[in-house]
C-alpha positions in Angstrom: 0.0 0.0 0.0 1.3 3.4 -1.0 1.4 6.1 1.8 -0.9 9.0 1.2 0.7 12.3 0.5 -0.5 15.3 2.5 -2.1 18.0 0.4 -0.3 21.3 0.5 -1.7 23.6 3.2 -1.9 26.6 0.9 -4.1 24.7 -1.6 -6.4 23.5 1.1 -6.8 27.0 2.6 -7.5 28.5 -0.9 -10.3 26.0 -1.5 -11.8 26.7 1.9 -11.8 30.4 1.2 -13.4 30.0 -2.2 -16.2 28.0 -0.6 -17.1 30.7 1.9 -19.9 33.1 0.9 -18.8 36.5 -0.1 -19.6 39.3 2.3 -22.5 41.5 1.2 -21.6 44.9 -0.1 -22.1 47.7 2.5 -25.3 49.7 1.8 -24.7 53.2 0.8 -25.7 55.5 3.6 -26.9 59.1 2.9 -24.8 61.9 4.4 -28.0 63.4 5.7 -31.2 61.3 5.6 -33.3 64.4 6.4 -32.7 66.0 2.9 -35.5 64.2 0.9 -38.1 64.7 3.7 -37.1 68.3 4.0 -37.5 68.8 0.2 -40.9 67.0 0.2 -42.1 69.1 3.2 -41.1 72.4 1.7 -41.6 71.8 -2.1 -44.7 69.5 -2.3 -46.9 70.4 0.6 -49.7 71.4 0.8 -51.0 69.6 -2.3 -48.5 71.1 -4.8 -50.1 74.5 -4.3 -47.6 77.2 -5.3 -49.1 79.9 -3.1 -49.3 77.5 -0.1 -45.7 76.4 -0.6 -44.4 79.9 -0.8 -46.4 81.0 2.3 -45.2 78.0 4.2 -41.5 78.7 3.6 -41.8 82.5 3.9 -43.7 82.2 7.2 -41.3 79.6 8.7 -38.9 80.8 11.4 -36.5 78.0 10.3 -35.7 79.7 6.9 -33.9 83.0 6.5 -34.5 84.8 3.2 -31.5 85.9 1.1 -31.9 89.5 -0.1 -30.0 88.9 -3.3 -30.5 85.3 -4.7 -27.2 84.0 -6.1 -28.4 80.6 -7.5 -27.8 80.1 -11.2 -31.3 78.9 -12.2 -30.5 78.2 -15.9 -27.7 75.9 -14.7 -30.4 73.5 -13.4 -30.8 72.4 -17.0 -27.2 71.0 -17.0 -28.4 67.5 -16.2 -28.3 64.3 -18.1 -31.9 64.8 -19.3 -33.3 66.6 -22.4 -36.8 67.0 -20.9 -35.9 70.2 -19.1 -34.5 72.1 -22.0 -35.5 75.7 -21.8 -37.5 75.4 -18.6 -35.1 77.5 -16.5 -33.9 79.9 -19.2 -36.1 82.8 -17.8 -38.0 83.3 -14.6 -40.5 86.0 -13.5 -39.3 85.9 -9.9 -36.7 84.0 -7.8 -36.6 83.9 -4.0 -34.0 82.1 -2.0 -33.8 81.0 1.6 -31.1 79.3 3.8 -31.0 77.3 7.0 -28.6 75.0 8.7 -29.6 71.3 9.1 -27.3 68.9 10.8 -24.3 71.3 10.3 -25.0 71.7 6.6 -26.1 75.0 5.0 -29.2 74.2 3.0 -30.5 76.5 0.3 -34.1 76.6 -0.9 -35.2 78.4 -4.1 -38.8 79.1 -5.2 -39.2 80.5 -8.7 -42.2 81.7 -10.8 -41.6 80.7 -14.4 -42.9 82.7 -17.4 -46.6 82.4 -18.3 -46.0 80.8 -21.7 -43.8 78.1 -20.1 -45.1 74.5 -19.9 -44.2 74.7 -16.2 -45.1 77.7 -14.1 -43.5 77.0 -10.7 -40.2 75.6 -9.5 -39.0 74.6 -6.1 -35.4 73.5 -5.5 -33.5 72.4 -2.5 -29.7 72.4 -2.5 -27.3 70.6 -0.2 -23.5 70.8 -0.3 -21.0 68.1 0.3 -23.0 65.1 -1.1 -20.9 62.3 -2.8 -23.7 61.0 -5.0 -27.5 60.7 -5.2 -27.7 56.9 -4.8 -28.5 56.8 -1.1 -31.3 59.3 -1.6 -33.1 57.6 -4.6 -35.4 55.3 -2.7 -36.8 58.0 -0.5 -37.1 60.4 -3.5 -38.8 57.7 -5.6 -41.4 57.1 -2.8 -41.9 60.9 -2.4 -42.5 61.4 -6.1 -44.8 58.5 -6.3 -46.9 60.1 -3.5 -47.5 63.2 -5.7 -48.1 61.1 -8.9 -44.7 61.1 -10.6 -42.9 58.0 -11.8 -39.2 57.4 -12.6 -37.9 58.3 -16.0 -34.3 58.3 -17.1 -31.4 57.8 -14.8 -27.6 58.3 -14.9 -26.4 56.5 -11.8 -25.0 57.2 -9.3 -25.7 60.9 -9.7 -29.1 61.5 -11.4 -32.7 60.3 -11.5 -35.6 62.1 -13.1 -39.4 61.7 -12.6 -42.3 62.9 -14.6 -46.1 62.6 -15.0 -49.2 64.4 -13.8 -50.2 65.5 -10.4 -53.5 64.4 -8.9 -55.3 67.4 -10.5 -53.8 66.5 -13.9 -51.2 69.3 -14.0 -47.9 68.3 -15.6 -44.8 68.0 -13.4 -41.2 67.0 -13.7 -38.7 66.4 -10.9 -35.1 65.4 -10.5 -32.3 64.7 -8.1 -28.7 65.4 -9.2 -25.6 65.2 -7.1 -23.4 67.2 -9.6 -25.5 70.4 -9.6 -23.9 73.5 -11.2 -26.6 75.9 -10.1 -25.0 76.6 -6.7 -21.4 77.5 -6.1 -20.8 75.0 -3.4 -18.6 71.9 -3.4 -20.3 68.7 -4.5 -23.8 70.3 -4.4 -26.8 68.1 -4.9 -30.2 69.5 -5.9 -33.7 68.1 -5.5 -36.0 70.0 -7.9 -39.6 69.9 -9.0 -41.3 72.0 -11.7 -45.1 72.0 -12.3 -48.0 73.8 -14.0 
């Protein structure tokens, strides 16, 4: 009888490691989980009513209005979508507010768009220092579904857009983009909605 040769230890260890299940990838965590709820609270309530939204923000002690808005509204069109072409080219009025949330300076812009525009109202929330939009997409999708919008095109991990009609049949378009050029802040993300 031939004596059995011992298998090399390295080969045995390698086979054992291959048989182990791979660790699950770590879930992306948002830098600030309050951003989407803050956007929804200030830009979609009550019932996508432009006057009510403006009154809610202007009357809130949490927001401080900026006397000279410095947001570059036309730069909101610099996203991976072609659906918003020309929407922000002109505006009838632009108002801007700021507040600090969890140590981050948040900017909110409410704009009235020209009468002949498809969309008449815009509400945009900006947050600086955001790596990418991925950790915010699930909450944004749920919030947009609640107002009647569904997902359209995407350019992961930075962009997702939504479109459709609100409950009262007005057209609306929304997006989230973590490479926004409309605000001069590092790694700014915007959450925006425009509607009739």
